[in-house]
C-alpha positions as CSV (number, residue, x, y, z in Angstrom):
1,X,0.0,0.1,0.0
2,X,1.6,3.5,-1.0
3,X,2.1,5.8,1.9
4,X,-0.6,8.2,1.4
5,X,-3.1,5.1,1.8
6,X,-1.1,3.8,4.8
7,X,-1.4,7.3,6.8
8,X,-4.9,7.7,6.2
9,X,-5.6,3.9,7.4
10,X,-3.0,4.3,10.3
11,X,-4.4,7.8,11.4
12,X,-7.4,7.2,11.5
13,X,-9.5,7.4,14.6
14,X,-6.7,8.6,16.4
15,X,-6.8,12.0,18.8
16,X,-3.1,12.6,18.5
17,X,-0.1,11.9,16.1
18,X,3.6,13.4,17.1
19,X,4.3,14.3,14.7
20,X,2.4,13.7,11.1
21,X,5.3,14.8,8.9
22,X,7.5,12.7,10.9
23,X,5.1,10.1,10.7
24,X,4.9,10.5,6.7
25,X,8.7,10.2,6.4
26,X,9.4,7.4,8.5
27,X,6.9,5.4,6.0
28,X,8.5,6.8,2.7
29,X,11.7,5.7,4.5
30,X,10.2,1.8,5.1
31,X,8.6,1.8,1.6
32,X,11.5,2.7,-0.4
33,X,14.7,0.6,2.5
34,X,12.2,-2.0,2.5
35,X,12.4,-1.9,6.5
36,X,9.1,-2.0,8.4
37,X,8.9,0.2,11.4
38,X,8.9,-0.9,14.6
39,X,5.8,-0.4,16.1
40,X,5.5,-0.6,20.4
41,X,2.4,-0.6,22.4
42,X,2.4,-2.0,25.9
43,X,0.2,-2.6,29.0
44,X,1.1,-3.2,32.4
45,X,-0.9,-6.7,33.3
46,X,-2.8,-5.0,36.7
47,X,-5.9,-7.0,36.2
48,X,-6.9,-10.4,34.4
49,X,-9.0,-9.3,31.9
50,X,-9.4,-7.2,28.8
51,X,-12.3,-5.4,27.8
52,X,-13.3,-3.8,24.5
53,X,-11.7,-0.4,25.5
54,X,-8.2,-1.8,25.6
55,X,-9.0,-3.4,21.7
56,X,-9.2,0.0,20.7
57,X,-5.1,0.7,20.7
58,X,-4.7,-3.5,19.8
59,X,-6.8,-3.0,16.7
60,X,-4.9,0.3,16.1
61,X,-1.7,-2.1,16.2
62,X,-3.1,-5.0,14.1
63,X,-3.4,-2.3,11.1
64,X,0.2,-2.0,11.6
65,X,1.0,-5.3,11.5
66,X,-1.8,-5.9,8.8
67,X,0.3,-3.6,6.4
68,X,3.7,-5.6,7.5
69,X,4.9,-3.5,9.8
70,X,6.8,-5.0,12.9
71,X,4.5,-5.0,16.2
72,X,6.0,-5.6,19.6
73,X,3.8,-5.8,22.6
74,X,5.7,-4.6,25.8
75,X,4.1,-7.1,28.6
76,X,4.7,-4.7,31.7
77,X,5.8,-6.8,34.0
78,X,8.4,-4.8,35.4
79,X,6.2,-1.2,35.4
80,X,3.4,-2.7,36.9
81,X,5.3,-3.1,40.3
82,X,5.5,1.1,40.6
83,X,2.2,1.4,39.2
84,X,1.1,3.4,36.3
85,X,0.2,7.2,37.8
86,X,-2.1,8.1,35.0
87,X,-5.4,8.9,36.4
88,X,-4.9,8.7,39.6
89,X,-5.2,10.8,43.2
90,X,-2.9,8.9,45.1
91,X,0.0,5.8,44.9
92,X,-1.3,2.6,43.7
93,X,-0.9,-0.7,45.7
94,X,1.9,-2.4,44.8
95,X,1.2,-6.0,43.0
96,X,2.7,-9.2,43.8
97,X,5.0,-11.2,40.9
98,X,2.5,-13.5,40.9
99,X,-0.6,-11.6,40.3
100,X,1.3,-9.7,37.7
101,X,2.5,-13.1,36.1
102,X,-0.7,-14.4,36.1
103,X,-2.6,-11.7,34.8
104,X,0.2,-11.7,32.1
105,X,-0.7,-14.9,30.9
106,X,-4.6,-14.4,30.9
107,X,-3.5,-11.3,28.6
108,X,-1.7,-12.8,25.8
109,X,-4.3,-15.4,25.7
110,X,-6.8,-12.3,24.6
111,X,-4.6,-10.9,22.9
112,X,-4.2,-13.1,19.9
113,X,-7.7,-13.0,19.3
114,X,-6.7,-9.6,17.4
115,X,-3.5,-9.9,16.8
116,X,-1.7,-12.3,14.9
117,X,1.0,-14.5,17.2
118,X,3.1,-15.5,14.9
119,X,3.9,-12.1,13.9
120,X,3.8,-10.1,16.9
121,X,6.3,-10.0,19.1
122,X,5.8,-10.2,23.0
123,X,8.3,-8.6,25.3
124,X,8.2,-8.0,28.9
125,X,9.9,-5.1,29.9
126,X,11.6,-6.6,32.8
127,X,14.0,-7.8,30.1
128,X,16.0,-4.4,29.6
129,X,14.9,-3.0,33.0
130,X,16.2,-5.0,35.7
131,X,19.6,-5.3,34.0
132,X,19.4,-2.0,33.7
133,X,20.8,-1.5,37.3
134,X,20.6,1.4,39.7
135,X,23.6,3.4,37.8
136,X,21.3,3.4,34.6
137,X,18.4,4.2,36.7
138,X,20.8,7.2,37.7
139,X,21.4,8.4,34.3
140,X,18.0,7.6,33.5
141,X,16.1,10.3,36.2
142,X,19.1,12.7,35.0
143,X,17.5,13.1,31.4
144,X,14.3,14.6,33.4
145,X,13.7,17.0,36.1
146,X,10.9,17.9,38.7
147,X,9.4,20.5,37.0
148,X,9.1,18.4,33.9
149,X,7.2,15.5,36.0
150,X,4.8,18.7,37.4
151,X,3.6,19.6,34.2
152,X,1.3,16.4,34.2
153,X,-1.9,17.2,35.1
154,X,-2.0,14.4,38.4
155,X,1.3,15.3,39.6
156,X,0.4,18.8,39.5
157,X,-2.9,18.6,40.9
158,X,-1.4,16.1,44.0
159,X,1.1,18.9,44.9
160,X,-0.9,21.3,44.7
161,X,-3.4,19.7,47.5
162,X,-0.5,18.5,49.6
163,X,-1.6,14.9,48.1
164,X,1.8,12.3,48.5
165,X,3.7,11.6,45.7
166,X,6.0,8.8,46.0
167,X,9.3,9.0,44.3
168,X,8.9,5.7,42.5
169,X,6.1,7.7,40.7
170,X,8.0,9.6,38.6
171,X,10.1,7.0,37.6
172,X,7.4,5.3,36.2
173,X,7.1,7.4,33.1
174,X,11.1,7.4,32.5
175,X,10.8,3.2,32.6
176,X,8.1,3.6,30.0
177,X,10.1,5.9,27.8
178,X,13.1,3.3,27.7
179,X,11.2,0.9,26.9
180,X,11.2,2.7,23.5
181,X,15.2,3.0,24.1
182,X,15.4,-0.2,24.4
183,X,13.3,-1.3,21.3
184,X,14.5,1.5,19.2
185,X,10.9,2.4,18.1
186,X,9.7,3.8,15.6
187,X,6.1,4.2,16.7
188,X,4.7,4.1,20.2
189,X,0.8,3.3,20.6
190,X,-1.0,4.3,23.3
191,X,-4.5,5.7,24.5
192,X,-4.9,9.5,24.9
193,X,-4.8,9.8,28.8
194,X,-1.1,8.3,28.2
195,X,0.3,11.2,25.3
196,X,2.8,12.6,28.6
197,X,4.5,9.2,29.3
198,X,4.4,8.5,25.7
199,X,6.1,12.1,25.3
200,X,8.6,11.7,27.7
201,X,9.9,8.7,25.0
202,X,9.9,11.1,22.6
203,X,11.9,13.5,24.9
204,X,14.8,10.7,26.0
205,X,15.7,8.9,23.0
206,X,17.8,12.3,21.3
207,X,20.1,11.4,24.6
208,X,20.5,7.9,23.8
209,X,21.4,8.7,20.5
210,X,17.9,7.5,18.9
211,X,15.5,9.6,16.5
212,X,12.3,10.2,18.3
213,X,9.6,8.1,18.3
214,X,6.5,9.1,16.6
215,X,3.7,9.1,19.4
216,X,0.1,7.9,18.3
217,X,-3.1,8.3,21.3
218,X,-6.3,6.6,20.6
219,X,-9.5,7.9,22.2
220,X,-10.9,6.1,25.8
221,X,-13.7,4.3,24.9
222,X,-17.1,4.9,26.5
223,X,-18.7,2.0,28.5
224,X,-22.2,1.1,28.1
225,X,-23.3,3.9,30.3
226,X,-22.2,6.3,27.5
227,X,-20.5,8.2,30.4
228,X,-17.7,6.7,31.6
229,X,-14.6,4.9,30.0
230,X,-15.0,1.2,29.7
231,X,-14.2,0.1,33.1
232,X,-14.5,-3.6,35.0
233,X,-14.5,-1.6,37.9
234,X,-17.5,0.7,37.1
235,X,-19.6,-2.1,35.6
236,X,-20.0,-1.0,32.2
237,X,-17.3,-3.1,30.2
238,X,-17.9,-6.0,27.4
239,X,-15.4,-8.5,28.1
240,X,-13.4,-10.0,25.6
241,X,-13.9,-13.1,27.0
242,X,-17.6,-12.8,27.3
243,X,-20.0,-15.6,25.7
244,X,-21.1,-14.7,22.4
245,X,-24.7,-14.2,23.6
246,X,-23.8,-12.2,26.8
247,X,-21.3,-9.6,24.5
248,X,-23.8,-9.5,21.8
249,X,-26.7,-8.3,24.1
250,X,-24.6,-6.2,26.3
251,X,-23.5,-4.1,22.8
252,X,-27.4,-3.9,21.8
253,X,-27.8,-2.1,25.2
254,X,-26.0,0.6,23.9
255,X,-27.7,4.2,23.0
256,X,-28.1,4.8,19.4
257,X,-25.7,7.9,19.5
258,X,-22.9,5.8,21.3
259,X,-23.4,3.0,18.1
260,X,-21.3,5.4,16.3
261,X,-18.2,6.2,18.0
262,X,-18.7,2.1,18.8
263,X,-18.7,1.6,15.2
264,X,-15.5,3.9,14.1
265,X,-13.7,2.2,17.0
266,X,-14.2,-1.3,17.1
267,X,-15.0,-2.2,13.5
268,X,-13.1,-2.2,10.5
269,X,-16.3,-0.4,8.3
270,X,-14.8,2.6,6.1
271,X,-15.8,5.9,7.6
272,X,-17.8,6.8,4.4
273,X,-20.0,3.5,5.3
274,X,-21.0,4.6,8.2
275,X,-21.8,8.5,7.6
276,X,-24.4,6.6,4.7
277,X,-25.7,4.3,7.5
278,X,-26.1,7.3,9.7
279,X,-27.7,8.9,6.9
280,X,-30.0,6.3,6.1
281,X,-31.2,6.2,10.1
282,X,-31.6,9.7,10.4
283,X,-34.2,10.0,7.2
284,X,-35.9,6.8,8.9
285,X,-35.2,4.6,5.9
286,X,-33.3,2.1,8.4
287,X,-34.1,1.5,11.8
288,X,-31.5,2.2,14.3
289,X,-31.7,-1.3,15.9
290,X,-30.9,-3.5,12.8
291,X,-27.8,-0.8,12.4
292,X,-27.1,-1.9,15.8
293,X,-27.6,-5.8,15.4
294,X,-24.8,-5.7,12.3
295,X,-22.8,-4.3,14.7
296,X,-23.0,-6.5,17.6
297,X,-22.4,-9.5,15.1
298,X,-19.5,-7.7,14.1
299,X,-18.1,-7.9,17.2
300,X,-18.8,-11.1,18.1
301,X,-17.7,-12.8,15.2
302,X,-14.4,-10.9,15.6
303,X,-14.0,-12.8,18.9
304,X,-16.1,-15.9,18.1
305,X,-16.2,-16.3,14.8
306,X,-19.3,-16.1,12.1
307,X,-21.3,-18.8,13.3
308,X,-21.4,-18.3,17.5
309,X,-22.5,-14.2,15.9
310,X,-24.9,-15.7,13.7
311,X,-25.9,-17.9,16.7
312,X,-26.4,-15.0,19.5
313,X,-28.4,-13.0,17.0
314,X,-31.0,-15.5,16.6
315,X,-30.8,-16.0,20.6
316,X,-30.9,-12.7,21.3
317,X,-34.6,-12.4,19.1
318,X,-35.6,-15.3,20.2
319,X,-35.3,-14.0,23.9
320,X,-35.8,-10.6,23.6
321,X,-38.2,-10.3,20.6
322,X,-40.0,-13.0,21.3
323,X,-39.8,-13.5,25.2
324,X,-38.7,-16.6,25.4
325,X,-36.4,-18.5,27.7
326,X,-32.9,-18.6,26.8
327,X,-32.1,-21.7,25.4
328,X,-29.1,-22.7,27.9
329,X,-29.7,-21.8,31.6
330,X,-27.5,-21.0,34.3
331,X,-27.3,-24.3,36.7
332,X,-28.1,-23.2,40.5
333,X,-27.7,-25.9,43.2
334,X,-29.7,-25.9,46.3
335,X,-28.5,-27.4,49.2
336,X,-31.7,-28.9,50.3
337,X,-32.2,-32.2,52.1
338,X,-35.2,-34.5,52.0
339,X,-37.2,-32.5,54.6
340,X,-36.1,-29.2,54.0
341,X,-37.3,-25.8,52.4
342,X,-35.4,-22.8,51.3
343,X,-37.7,-19.5,51.6
344,X,-38.1,-18.3,47.7
345,X,-36.6,-15.0,48.7
346,X,-33.5,-16.6,49.7
347,X,-33.5,-18.6,46.6
348,X,-33.9,-15.5,44.5
349,X,-30.9,-13.9,46.3
350,X,-29.1,-16.8,46.3
351,X,-29.7,-17.3,42.1
352,X,-28.3,-13.7,41.6
353,X,-31.7,-12.9,40.6
354,X,-32.0,-9.9,43.5
355,X,-29.8,-8.0,45.3
356,X,-31.5,-8.9,48.6
357,X,-34.5,-10.0,50.4
358,X,-36.4,-7.1,50.5
359,X,-35.4,-6.5,46.9
360,X,-36.7,-10.3,46.0
361,X,-40.1,-9.1,48.1
362,X,-40.4,-6.6,45.8
363,X,-40.4,-8.3,43.1
364,X,-42.8,-10.9,44.1
365,X,-44.9,-8.0,45.1
366,X,-44.7,-6.7,41.6
367,X,-45.7,-10.1,39.5
368,X,-41.8,-10.1,38.4
369,X,-41.2,-13.3,39.3
370,X,-42.5,-17.1,37.9
371,X,-41.5,-20.8,38.7
372,X,-42.1,-23.3,36.2
373,X,-44.1,-20.4,34.1
374,X,-46.5,-19.5,37.1
375,X,-46.9,-15.9,38.8
376,X,-45.5,-16.0,41.8
377,X,-47.4,-13.6,44.8
378,X,-47.1,-15.4,47.9
379,X,-44.1,-13.5,49.8
380,X,-43.6,-16.3,52.3
381,X,-43.3,-19.4,49.9
382,X,-41.0,-22.0,50.7
383,X,-39.2,-24.6,47.9
384,X,-38.7,-28.1,49.4
385,X,-36.4,-31.0,46.9
386,X,-39.6,-32.3,45.5
387,X,-40.2,-29.5,43.5
388,X,-36.7,-29.4,41.8
389,X,-35.7,-29.4,39.2
390,X,-37.5,-26.0,37.8
391,X,-37.2,-23.0,36.2
392,X,-36.9,-19.5,38.2
393,X,-37.7,-16.2,36.1
394,X,-37.6,-13.0,37.1
395,X,-38.1,-10.8,34.1
396,X,-36.0,-11.9,31.1
397,X,-33.6,-13.3,33.7
398,X,-33.9,-17.3,34.4
399,X,-32.0,-20.1,36.0
400,X,-32.3,-23.8,36.2
401,X,-32.8,-25.1,40.2
402,X,-31.6,-28.1,40.9
403,X,-30.8,-30.0,44.1
404,X,-27.5,-30.1,45.1
């Protein structure tokens, strides 16, 4: 692909490109010299699961990879022990080496749902940061000053409000920057919240005799609520490892407005095609639900394959349009002896269909609870072993009850 077309594809959806002219120059050089660019991105394995917000950046890596460039995924096993201060109002708690390794193992398995494992280099940054040693760290630290560090909003806010800033937190952006030195990176990718860290890499590379890397940032994907960025802790995320039906259902829950953002950042559909879909929806010649179904199918297909995406769409229609029960119900085993009984309110809480006993009672009073299809109105109803197996349903959620 010629340089102009590469540039259009690679910068699509980016927030920052520092600097565009340098990227053009490097792409020309790569084409003429037949030497691919070295493109790096890193993730600290601070949690075991990736969600669709992480994949915005990984998809950008794949675009470079598909164009023949060399992609290096840096597993931040060393930097995870420091803790990225980005977005933090206080020092992160330290992770154990065991937690980091366990999380890193799950990251890589999920990563290869998008990237080609045969053409992806996985490099732990402990590989070069541990051998750097005390003398190397002192040399690295000497290349940046406190005033520069305080340009970072999080550090400045904490400094101004007299919140503690641990010295090792200043080392985080320097350690990430040294990753670029060790790899001699041409391009570093990161979320837009990582712009400060990525630019530190640009700043220090000339001091090591290297040309400063090009920095490219991708947007932070809003979660299902359309307000906060996607985060498992906020409960607004879609996990890469979510089952096809769950992933499909979550994507169908987003707003019609947020749908276009997901199309842009989570699919390969061309901008012109997205604009055409949007204009047809606005002209009311196409229902937004149909467009959202197409989005959900595309995303599920990327992670689970075409057959799973088609099955998830069929199941979603069966459950949410026709009101049928899911074809596969979650099993809940109840510890019931021959003469024992359990309060239905307790069973609802135990099955995850109610948040508390009072919530369970409210749902029964409102007529939202069914047992084997029959609406339940008795707040004091108890279940015995003889009544199992049974299907317990609250709204569109249902489980199959068995005796333990």
